[in-house]
C-alpha positions in Angstrom: -225.7 -32.7 -56.1 -227.9 -31.4 -58.9 -230.7 -28.9 -57.7 -234.1 -27.6 -59.1 -236.2 -24.7 -58.2 -239.7 -25.1 -56.9 -242.7 -22.8 -57.5 -241.5 -20.5 -54.6 -238.2 -20.1 -56.2 -236.3 -22.2 -53.6 -233.5 -24.5 -54.8 -233.9 -28.2 -53.7 -231.7 -31.1 -54.5 -232.7 -33.4 -57.3 -232.1 -36.8 -55.8 -233.6 -38.5 -59.0 -231.0 -36.8 -61.3 -228.1 -37.7 -59.0 -229.2 -41.3 -58.6 -229.6 -41.6 -62.4 -226.0 -40.2 -63.0 -224.6 -42.6 -60.3 -226.4 -45.5 -62.0 -224.9 -44.5 -65.4 -221.4 -44.3 -64.0 -221.7 -47.7 -62.5 -223.0 -49.3 -65.6 -220.1 -47.8 -67.7 -217.6 -49.2 -65.1 -219.2 -52.6 -65.1 -219.1 -52.6 -68.9 -215.5 -51.6 -68.9 -214.5 -54.2 -66.4 -216.3 -56.8 -68.3 -214.5 -55.8 -71.5 -211.2 -56.1 -69.8 -212.0 -59.5 -68.5 -213.0 -60.7 -72.1 -209.8 -59.2 -73.4 -207.6 -61.1 -70.8 -209.4 -64.3 -71.8 -209.0 -63.6 -75.5 -205.1 -63.3 -74.9 -204.7 -66.0 -72.2 -206.6 -68.9 -73.7 -204.7 -69.0 -76.9 -201.3 -68.6 -75.0 -202.5 -71.4 -72.7 -203.3 -73.7 -75.7 -199.8 -72.9 -77.3 -198.2 -73.9 -74.0 -200.1 -77.1 -73.3 -200.3 -78.5 -76.9 -196.6 -79.8 -77.0 -197.1 -81.8 -73.7 -200.4 -83.0 -74.9 -198.8 -84.0 -78.2 -196.0 -85.9 -76.2 -198.4 -87.8 -74.1 -200.7 -88.8 -77.0 -197.8 -89.9 -79.2 -196.4 -91.9 -76.4 -199.8 -93.8 -76.1 -200.4 -94.0 -79.8 -200.1 -97.2 -81.9 -196.7 -97.3 -83.7 -198.4 -97.1 -87.1 -200.0 -93.7 -86.0 -197.0 -92.0 -84.3 -196.3 -88.5 -85.8 -199.1 -89.2 -88.4 -202.1 -87.8 -86.6 -202.5 -85.7 -83.4 -205.2 -87.8 -81.8 -204.6 -91.6 -82.2 -207.4 -93.9 -83.0 -206.6 -95.9 -80.0 -204.3 -96.0 -77.0 -201.5 -98.5 -76.3 -198.8 -98.9 -73.8 -196.5 -100.6 -76.4 -193.9 -97.7 -76.2 -193.6 -97.9 -72.5 -193.3 -101.6 -72.5 -190.5 -101.3 -75.2 -188.4 -98.9 -73.3 -188.9 -101.0 -70.1 -187.8 -104.4 -71.7 -185.2 -103.1 -74.2 -187.4 -103.8 -77.2 -185.9 -105.5 -80.2 -182.3 -105.0 -79.1 -182.6 -107.7 -76.4 -180.8 -105.9 -73.6 -183.1 -103.7 -71.3 -181.9 -100.2 -71.1 -181.5 -99.0 -67.4 -184.4 -96.8 -67.4 -185.3 -97.3 -63.8 -181.8 -96.8 -62.7 -181.3 -93.7 -64.7 -184.6 -92.3 -63.4 -183.4 -92.9 -59.7 -180.1 -91.4 -60.5 -181.8 -88.2 -61.7 -184.0 -88.1 -58.6 -181.0 -88.6 -56.3 -178.8 -85.8 -57.8 -181.8 -83.4 -58.2 -183.1 -84.0 -54.6 -179.6 -83.7 -53.1 -178.8 -80.5 -54.9 -182.1 -78.9 -54.3 -182.0 -79.6 -50.5 -178.5 -78.4 -50.0 -179.1 -75.3 -52.1 -181.9 -74.5 -49.7 -179.9 -75.1 -46.7 -176.8 -73.2 -47.8 -178.9 -70.4 -49.3 -180.8 -70.0 -46.1 -177.6 -69.9 -44.0 -175.7 -67.5 -46.2 -178.8 -65.4 -46.7 -179.3 -65.0 -43.0 -175.6 -64.0 -42.4 -175.7 -61.3 -45.2 -179.1 -59.9 -44.1 -179.3 -60.2 -40.4 -175.7 -60.5 -39.0 -173.1 -57.8 -39.1 -169.5 -58.5 -39.9 -166.6 -57.0 -41.7 -166.6 -57.3 -45.5 -170.3 -58.1 -45.5 -171.0 -55.7 -48.5 -168.0 -57.0 -50.4 -169.3 -60.5 -50.2 -172.7 -59.5 -51.2 -171.4 -57.5 -54.1 -169.3 -60.4 -55.3 -172.4 -62.6 -55.2 -174.3 -60.1 -57.4 -171.4 -60.0 -59.8 -171.3 -63.7 -60.0 -175.0 -63.9 -60.8 -174.2 -62.2 -64.1 -171.0 -64.1 -64.9 -171.5 -66.7 -67.6 -171.4 -70.0 -66.1 -170.1 -71.7 -69.4 -166.7 -70.1 -69.0 -166.1 -72.1 -65.7 -167.1 -75.3 -67.5 -163.5 -76.4 -68.3 -161.9 -75.4 -65.1 -164.6 -77.1 -63.1 -164.2 -80.3 -65.1 -160.4 -80.3 -64.6 -161.0 -79.9 -60.9 -163.5 -82.8 -60.9 -161.0 -85.0 -62.7 -158.0 -83.9 -60.5 -159.9 -85.2 -57.4 -160.9 -88.4 -59.0 -164.6 -87.7 -59.0 -165.0 -88.3 -62.8 -167.8 -90.8 -63.6 -169.3 -90.5 -60.1 -172.4 -89.2 -58.6 -170.4 -86.5 -56.9 -169.2 -85.1 -60.2 -172.8 -84.2 -61.0 -173.8 -83.1 -57.5 -170.9 -80.9 -56.1 -170.8 -78.2 -58.8 -174.4 -77.4 -58.1 -174.5 -77.4 -54.2 -174.4 -73.6 -54.1 -176.8 -71.4 -56.0 -176.3 -67.6 -56.0 -179.8 -66.8 -57.0 -181.1 -68.8 -54.0 -178.8 -66.7 -51.7 -180.1 -63.5 -53.3 -183.8 -64.5 -52.8 -183.2 -65.3 -49.1 -181.3 -62.0 -48.5 -184.3 -60.2 -49.8 -186.9 -62.1 -47.8 -184.9 -62.3 -44.5 -184.3 -58.5 -44.7 -188.0 -58.0 -44.6 -188.5 -59.9 -41.3 -188.6 -57.6 -38.2 -185.4 -57.8 -36.2 -187.6 -57.8 -33.0 -188.7 -61.4 -33.7 -185.0 -62.4 -34.0 -183.9 -60.6 -31.0 -186.8 -62.2 -29.0 -185.5 -65.7 -30.1 -182.0 -64.9 -29.0 -183.3 -63.8 -25.6 -185.0 -67.2 -25.4 -181.6 -68.7 -25.7 -181.9 -69.8 -29.4 -178.7 -70.2 -31.3 -178.3 -68.7 -34.8 -178.8 -72.1 -36.5 -181.9 -72.7 -34.4 -183.2 -69.4 -35.5 -182.6 -70.2 -39.2 -184.1 -73.6 -39.2 -186.9 -73.1 -36.6 -188.1 -69.6 -37.5 -186.7 -68.2 -40.7 -187.2 -71.2 -43.0 -190.7 -72.0 -41.8 -191.7 -68.2 -42.2 -190.1 -68.3 -45.7 -192.0 -71.4 -46.8 -193.2 -69.7 -50.1 -189.7 -68.5 -51.1 -188.2 -71.8 -50.0 -190.8 -73.7 -52.2 -190.1 -71.6 -55.3 -186.2 -72.1 -54.8 -186.5 -75.7 -54.4 -188.7 -76.1 -57.5 -186.6 -73.9 -59.7 -183.3 -75.6 -58.5 -184.9 -79.1 -58.9 -186.3 -78.3 -62.4 -182.9 -76.8 -63.5 -181.0 -79.8 -62.1 -183.6 -82.4 -63.5 -183.2 -81.0 -67.1 -179.4 -80.8 -66.9 -177.8 -82.4 -70.0 -174.4 -80.9 -71.1 -172.6 -81.3 -67.8 -173.8 -84.8 -67.2 -172.7 -85.9 -70.7 -169.3 -84.6 -69.8 -168.5 -86.1 -66.5 -170.5 -89.4 -66.6 -169.9 -92.2 -69.1 -170.9 -95.2 -67.0 -174.6 -96.2 -67.7 -175.0 -97.2 -64.1 -174.6 -93.4 -62.9 -176.2 -91.8 -66.0 -179.2 -89.6 -65.6 -182.4 -89.9 -67.6 -181.6 -87.1 -69.8 -178.3 -88.5 -70.8 -179.9 -92.0 -71.6 -182.5 -90.4 -73.8 -179.9 -88.5 -75.6 -177.7 -91.6 -76.2 -180.8 -93.4 -77.6 -181.6 -91.1 -80.3 -179.3 -93.2 -82.6 -180.7 -96.6 -82.1 -184.2 -95.6 -81.3 -184.4 -93.1 -84.1 -186.7 -95.4 -86.1 -188.9 -96.0 -83.1 -190.2 -92.6 -82.2 -192.9 -93.9 -79.8 -190.3 -94.9 -77.2 -188.7 -91.6 -77.3 -192.0 -89.9 -76.6 -192.6 -92.3 -73.8 -189.2 -91.4 -72.3 -190.0 -87.7 -72.7 -193.1 -88.4 -70.5 -191.2 -90.0 -67.9 -188.8 -87.1 -67.8 -191.7 -84.6 -67.5 -193.9 -86.4 -65.0 -191.9 -85.7 -61.8 -191.8 -81.9 -62.5 -195.7 -82.0 -63.1 -196.1 -83.8 -59.7 -194.0 -81.5 -57.7 -195.6 -78.5 -59.2 -199.1 -79.8 -58.4 -198.2 -80.5 -54.8 -196.5 -77.1 -54.1 -198.5 -74.9 -56.5 -200.0 -72.8 -53.7 -196.7 -71.9 -52.2 -195.1 -71.5 -55.6 -197.7 -68.7 -56.5 -197.0 -67.0 -53.3 -193.2 -67.1 -53.8 -193.5 -65.7 -57.4 -195.7 -62.8 -56.0 -193.0 -61.9 -53.5 -190.3 -62.2 -56.0 -192.1 -59.8 -58.4 -192.5 -57.0 -55.6 
């Protein structure tokens, strides 16, 4: 604290000078924090606009009159003609199985996502809580497989699917994605952070290991489970290459495959293609909106 001398030569603290210096420091800190906030907005707003523009363009062009599609960003009026076209089959006279392919995509995506969560939780619990011989070897193998290019296993997996007679069926799309190594890795990390005393207390109460997993561990790991489910669902929902290879029957095709096969006959009708893209994006938007809070918490844990 600063001091001054009075007429008697005694040193007394200068409260006024100390208060002034503190006020100046607070003012500088406030200006610095405000400058950082403005800098973040200057960077974040253009990035946000660049990310949203493609989806906004997709939506607007799907609702635009056909004479204005791809000719102007904001149409002069809105129309549902593109959606009616893809629903009724348009000028080709045969309605495309849009609803069927949409339900097929929902079916395979939900089944794979749910099973991945269940299998990931069980294996993650075993590797993080239980003790058994070869535990480190199994975990090391999982880590190695996470960095192994999946495209190398494409042909062997296809041959196995065809050998067991699963070609052109739902199972051909579902089975290869029932296990996700990244999900197991995430559960191992989260379950390892849970105090072992909570698990021991459940065992003393007579709970089995499966009961502990489904009644204690998964509810506790709701944020991680949400992010695993959303990422697996999104990855499966947007899958194209594998579905093109193993399914040729229109009755079992996914929405992605249908959109791809329609690029030829619908090439002169871009409006319906934009409408199909909106239908493909809409479920992902709904899921993220519903689980956004848990999604953010899961990402925060993953970045620790």
